[in-house]
C-alpha positions as CSV (number, residue, x, y, z in Angstrom):
1,M,0.0,0.0,0.0
2,S,1.2,3.5,-0.6
3,A,1.9,6.0,2.2
4,K,-1.2,8.0,1.2
5,K,-4.0,7.6,3.6
6,P,-7.0,5.7,2.2
7,L,-10.3,7.6,1.7
8,V,-12.9,6.2,4.1
9,I,-16.5,7.2,3.7
10,V,-18.9,6.6,6.6
11,S,-22.6,6.4,6.0
12,R,-23.9,7.4,9.4
13,R,-22.8,9.0,12.6
14,L,-20.6,6.7,14.8
15,P,-19.6,7.2,18.4
16,E,-17.5,10.4,18.8
17,R,-14.4,8.5,20.0
18,I,-14.6,6.2,16.9
19,E,-15.0,9.1,14.4
20,T,-12.0,10.9,16.0
21,R,-9.8,7.9,15.8
22,M,-10.9,7.2,12.2
23,R,-9.9,10.7,11.2
24,E,-6.6,10.3,12.9
25,L,-5.8,7.1,10.9
26,F,-7.4,7.8,7.5
27,T,-8.7,10.5,5.2
28,T,-12.3,10.3,6.4
29,E,-15.7,11.7,5.2
30,L,-18.2,11.6,8.0
31,N,-21.9,12.0,7.8
32,I,-22.3,14.9,10.2
33,N,-26.1,15.3,9.7
34,D,-26.6,11.6,10.2
35,H,-29.3,11.4,7.6
36,P,-29.4,8.0,5.9
37,M,-27.7,8.1,2.5
38,S,-29.8,7.9,-0.5
39,R,-29.1,5.2,-3.1
40,D,-27.4,8.0,-5.3
41,Q,-25.3,9.1,-2.4
42,L,-24.2,5.5,-1.7
43,A,-23.3,5.1,-5.4
44,D,-21.3,8.3,-5.2
45,A,-19.4,7.2,-2.1
46,M,-18.6,3.8,-3.7
47,A,-17.3,5.6,-6.8
48,R,-14.8,7.6,-4.8
49,A,-13.9,5.7,-1.6
50,D,-11.1,3.2,-0.9
51,V,-13.2,2.0,2.1
52,L,-16.9,2.2,2.7
53,V,-18.3,1.9,6.2
54,P,-22.0,1.3,5.8
55,T,-24.5,0.3,8.5
56,V,-27.1,-2.5,8.5
57,T,-29.7,-0.1,7.1
58,D,-27.7,0.6,4.0
59,D,-28.7,-1.7,1.1
60,I,-25.5,-2.5,-0.8
61,D,-26.8,-4.6,-3.6
62,A,-25.2,-6.2,-6.7
63,E,-26.1,-3.2,-8.9
64,L,-24.3,-0.8,-6.6
65,I,-21.3,-3.0,-6.3
66,T,-21.1,-3.5,-10.1
67,K,-20.9,0.3,-10.5
68,A,-18.3,0.9,-7.7
69,G,-15.0,2.4,-8.6
70,E,-12.0,0.2,-9.1
71,Q,-10.3,1.8,-6.0
72,L,-13.0,0.4,-3.6
73,Q,-11.3,-2.4,-1.9
74,L,-13.1,-2.9,1.4
75,I,-16.6,-2.6,2.7
76,A,-16.3,-2.5,6.5
77,N,-19.8,-3.0,7.7
78,F,-20.8,-1.4,11.1
79,G,-23.0,-4.3,12.2
80,T,-22.9,-8.0,13.0
81,G,-25.2,-9.1,10.1
82,V,-24.3,-8.6,6.4
83,D,-27.7,-9.2,5.0
84,N,-27.6,-5.6,3.7
85,I,-24.7,-6.5,1.4
86,D,-24.5,-8.7,-1.6
87,V,-21.3,-10.5,-0.4
88,K,-21.1,-12.8,-3.5
89,A,-21.2,-9.7,-5.8
90,A,-18.5,-8.0,-3.8
91,S,-16.3,-11.1,-3.9
92,Q,-16.6,-11.2,-7.7
93,R,-15.3,-7.7,-7.8
94,N,-12.5,-8.6,-5.3
95,I,-14.0,-6.3,-2.7
96,T,-13.4,-7.6,0.8
97,I,-16.3,-7.5,3.3
98,T,-16.0,-7.4,7.1
99,N,-18.4,-7.1,10.0
100,T,-18.4,-6.7,13.7
101,P,-19.3,-10.1,15.3
102,G,-19.3,-11.0,19.0
103,V,-19.4,-7.5,20.6
104,L,-23.2,-7.3,20.7
105,T,-24.0,-10.6,22.2
106,E,-24.6,-9.6,25.8
107,D,-26.5,-6.4,24.9
108,T,-28.8,-8.2,22.5
109,A,-29.3,-11.1,25.0
110,D,-30.2,-8.6,27.7
111,M,-32.8,-7.0,25.5
112,T,-34.2,-10.4,24.5
113,M,-34.6,-11.3,28.1
114,A,-36.3,-7.9,28.8
115,L,-38.9,-8.7,26.2
116,I,-39.4,-12.3,27.5
117,L,-40.2,-10.7,30.8
118,S,-42.2,-7.7,29.6
119,V,-44.7,-9.4,27.3
120,P,-46.1,-12.2,29.6
121,R,-46.1,-9.8,32.6
122,R,-47.8,-6.9,30.6
123,L,-45.2,-4.4,31.8
124,V,-45.6,-1.9,28.9
125,E,-49.4,-2.3,29.1
126,G,-49.4,-1.4,32.8
127,A,-47.0,1.5,32.3
128,Q,-49.2,2.9,29.5
129,F,-52.3,2.6,31.7
130,L,-50.7,4.8,34.5
131,L,-49.5,7.2,31.8
132,H,-52.8,7.7,30.1
133,Q,-55.5,6.5,32.5
134,M,-54.1,7.3,35.9
135,D,-57.4,8.6,37.2
136,E,-59.0,5.1,36.6
137,W,-56.5,3.3,38.8
138,K,-58.1,2.2,42.0
139,G,-54.9,0.6,43.5
140,W,-53.9,-3.0,43.9
141,S,-56.4,-5.6,43.0
142,P,-56.3,-9.4,43.3
143,T,-57.4,-10.0,39.8
144,W,-56.5,-6.9,37.8
145,M,-54.0,-7.1,34.8
146,L,-52.8,-10.6,35.5
147,G,-50.0,-11.9,33.4
148,H,-48.0,-15.1,33.5
149,R,-44.8,-16.2,35.2
150,I,-42.0,-17.3,33.1
151,T,-40.4,-19.7,35.7
152,G,-41.0,-23.2,34.6
153,K,-42.0,-22.3,31.1
154,R,-40.5,-23.8,27.9
155,L,-38.4,-21.4,25.9
156,G,-37.7,-22.4,22.3
157,I,-34.7,-20.6,20.8
158,V,-34.5,-20.4,17.0
159,G,-30.8,-20.1,16.3
160,M,-28.3,-21.2,19.0
161,G,-25.3,-19.1,18.1
162,R,-23.6,-16.6,20.4
163,I,-26.7,-14.6,21.1
164,G,-29.0,-17.6,21.4
165,T,-26.6,-19.3,23.9
166,A,-26.4,-16.1,25.9
167,V,-30.2,-15.9,26.0
168,A,-30.3,-19.5,27.1
169,Q,-27.9,-18.8,30.0
170,R,-30.1,-16.0,31.2
171,A,-33.3,-17.8,30.8
172,K,-32.0,-20.8,32.8
173,A,-31.3,-18.5,35.6
174,F,-34.9,-17.6,35.6
175,G,-35.9,-21.2,35.9
176,M,-37.0,-21.7,32.3
177,Q,-36.7,-25.0,30.4
178,I,-34.4,-24.5,27.5
179,H,-35.2,-26.0,24.0
180,Y,-33.6,-24.9,20.7
181,H,-33.6,-25.4,16.9
182,N,-30.3,-25.0,15.1
183,R,-28.7,-26.3,11.9
184,R,-26.8,-28.7,14.1
185,P,-26.7,-29.4,17.9
186,V,-24.4,-27.4,20.0
187,P,-21.5,-29.2,21.7
188,K,-22.7,-31.8,24.3
189,D,-21.0,-30.1,27.2
190,L,-22.8,-26.8,26.5
191,E,-26.0,-28.6,26.0
192,N,-25.6,-30.3,29.4
193,E,-24.6,-27.1,31.1
194,L,-27.9,-25.4,29.8
195,D,-29.9,-28.6,30.3
196,A,-31.1,-27.8,26.8
197,T,-33.1,-30.0,24.5
198,Y,-32.3,-30.0,20.7
199,W,-35.1,-30.2,18.1
200,D,-34.1,-31.0,14.6
201,S,-37.7,-30.2,13.6
202,L,-38.6,-26.5,13.9
203,D,-42.3,-27.4,13.4
204,Q,-42.3,-29.9,16.3
205,M,-40.5,-27.4,18.6
206,L,-42.8,-24.5,17.8
207,A,-45.9,-26.5,18.6
208,R,-44.7,-27.2,22.1
209,M,-43.2,-24.0,23.4
210,D,-44.6,-21.4,25.8
211,I,-42.2,-18.7,24.5
212,V,-40.3,-18.6,21.2
213,S,-37.2,-16.4,20.8
214,V,-35.9,-15.7,17.3
215,N,-32.1,-15.3,17.4
216,C,-30.9,-16.5,13.9
217,P,-29.4,-14.3,11.3
218,H,-31.3,-13.1,8.2
219,T,-30.0,-15.1,5.2
220,P,-31.9,-16.3,2.0
221,A,-32.4,-19.6,3.9
222,T,-34.0,-17.8,6.9
223,Y,-36.3,-15.4,5.1
224,H,-39.8,-16.0,6.5
225,L,-38.5,-19.0,8.4
226,L,-41.3,-18.2,10.7
227,S,-43.9,-18.4,7.9
228,K,-47.7,-18.2,8.4
229,R,-47.9,-22.0,8.5
230,R,-45.2,-22.3,11.1
231,L,-46.6,-19.5,13.3
232,A,-50.0,-21.2,13.2
233,L,-48.3,-24.2,14.9
234,M,-47.8,-22.2,18.1
235,K,-50.1,-22.6,21.0
236,P,-52.7,-19.8,21.6
237,T,-51.1,-19.3,25.0
238,S,-47.6,-18.8,23.6
239,Y,-45.6,-15.7,23.0
240,I,-42.9,-14.8,20.4
241,V,-40.0,-12.5,20.8
242,N,-37.7,-11.3,17.9
243,T,-34.4,-9.3,18.4
244,A,-32.8,-10.8,15.3
245,R,-34.1,-9.6,12.0
246,G,-37.6,-8.7,11.0
247,E,-37.4,-10.6,7.8
248,V,-37.2,-13.9,9.6
249,I,-40.9,-13.6,10.5
250,D,-43.8,-13.1,8.1
251,E,-45.0,-9.9,9.7
252,D,-48.3,-9.8,8.1
253,A,-49.1,-13.4,9.1
254,L,-48.0,-12.7,12.7
255,T,-50.1,-9.6,12.9
256,Q,-53.1,-11.5,11.7
257,L,-52.6,-14.4,14.1
258,L,-52.2,-12.0,17.1
259,A,-55.4,-10.2,16.1
260,Q,-57.2,-13.6,16.0
261,G,-55.9,-14.7,19.4
262,C,-53.9,-17.6,17.9
263,I,-50.8,-16.3,19.6
264,A,-51.0,-14.7,23.0
265,G,-48.5,-11.8,22.4
266,A,-45.2,-10.7,20.9
267,G,-42.1,-8.7,21.8
268,L,-40.5,-7.2,18.7
269,D,-37.3,-5.1,18.5
270,V,-37.0,-5.5,14.7
271,F,-39.5,-5.4,11.8
272,E,-39.8,-6.8,8.3
273,H,-40.0,-3.3,6.5
274,E,-38.0,-1.1,8.9
275,P,-38.5,1.7,9.6
276,A,-42.2,1.1,8.7
277,I,-44.2,-0.9,11.2
278,N,-47.5,-2.4,10.8
279,T,-50.0,-0.1,12.5
280,R,-52.0,-3.1,13.8
281,L,-48.9,-4.2,15.8
282,L,-48.5,-0.7,17.3
283,K,-52.2,-0.7,18.4
284,N,-52.2,-4.2,19.9
285,P,-51.9,-4.0,23.7
286,R,-50.5,-7.6,23.7
287,V,-47.5,-6.5,21.6
288,V,-44.4,-4.7,22.9
289,V,-42.6,-2.9,20.2
290,L,-39.2,-1.3,20.5
291,P,-37.2,0.8,17.9
292,H,-34.4,-1.7,17.2
293,L,-32.6,-1.1,20.5
294,G,-31.0,-4.6,20.9
295,S,-27.4,-3.3,20.5
296,A,-28.1,0.3,21.6
297,T,-25.6,0.6,24.5
298,I,-22.7,3.0,24.4
299,E,-20.3,0.2,25.3
300,G,-21.7,-1.9,22.4
301,R,-21.6,0.6,19.7
302,E,-18.0,1.7,20.7
303,A,-17.0,-1.9,20.5
304,M,-18.5,-2.2,17.1
305,G,-16.6,0.9,16.0
306,D,-13.3,-0.5,17.4
307,K,-13.8,-3.6,15.2
308,V,-14.4,-1.5,12.2
309,L,-11.1,0.4,12.9
310,I,-9.2,-2.8,13.3
311,N,-10.5,-4.3,10.2
312,I,-9.7,-1.3,8.1
313,K,-6.2,-0.9,9.6
314,M,-5.4,-4.6,9.2
315,F,-6.5,-4.6,5.6
316,M,-4.7,-1.4,4.7
317,D,-1.5,-2.7,6.3
318,G,-1.7,-5.7,3.9
319,N,-3.0,-8.2,6.4
320,M,-6.2,-10.3,6.5
321,P,-8.8,-8.5,8.5
322,P,-9.9,-10.5,11.5
323,D,-13.7,-10.3,10.7
324,R,-13.7,-11.0,7.0
325,V,-16.9,-12.4,5.7
326,L,-16.9,-14.9,2.7
327,P,-19.8,-15.9,0.6
328,E,-19.5,-19.6,1.5
329,Q,-20.0,-18.6,5.2
330,L,-23.6,-17.4,4.5
């Protein structure tokens, strides 16, 4: 590599410490206004940059990659998932892709557990009642706004990777029974530690769980993995929580089944058509919706930024970046 600093273009605002360090290391264009880049702006950035730092909401598809400038060598995604990038098309152009795995596990697992607690116990519903109907509250009542305990309930985890495992560890501490569906069973010692039951059939697991937690990545194979047919297998007393990707669940089908009482409730931090959310979900008192807060901690976002910096620096120094993503991994 030449001594000239590479041009790094960042699509959104990052933590201040990360932006400062990035400007120290590279020639950097920051998105000071933090408005999401339009498709034309992304195309312009890819035509000029040596390194693009997009976020999970930037759609870097094959057409944009085909039109990228010859100097674009690295797309260092600020995010764990890479479903926003056509990795195969990038590989064909010899553009390296990196992501930021591992640093969001605890934060996302915490948020998953928060939703597992809040939906059956009607926490948001109760808070909203006090906020908007305080005059109607008569104090404690033996039978008012009853929910369900989670201790002893069966939790079915869809995707037993880092985050799914961290969710299982937390849920076990709450006395839940751990079940999971994954492409393959986890190591036996981990399964024994969690006292977890493996299901090779997702259909069979869904039909028997009290709470289902979606923790798998969004890939072509997992798009609408929780289809209308599969959602309909769930018990009418069961709940579903999603902190992974909205596209894994058929959102229209979920909305319909919730309205019909076929599923007892849902806790959703992600949505199929973000930032749009089905208004019927927003109005359903048995649904807790959050604005994609799973990784929204200062510590987590700074750790993501550190990984982006390391990946860029390693690559520009002629080394293999530690978080390179290959098409065959997806």
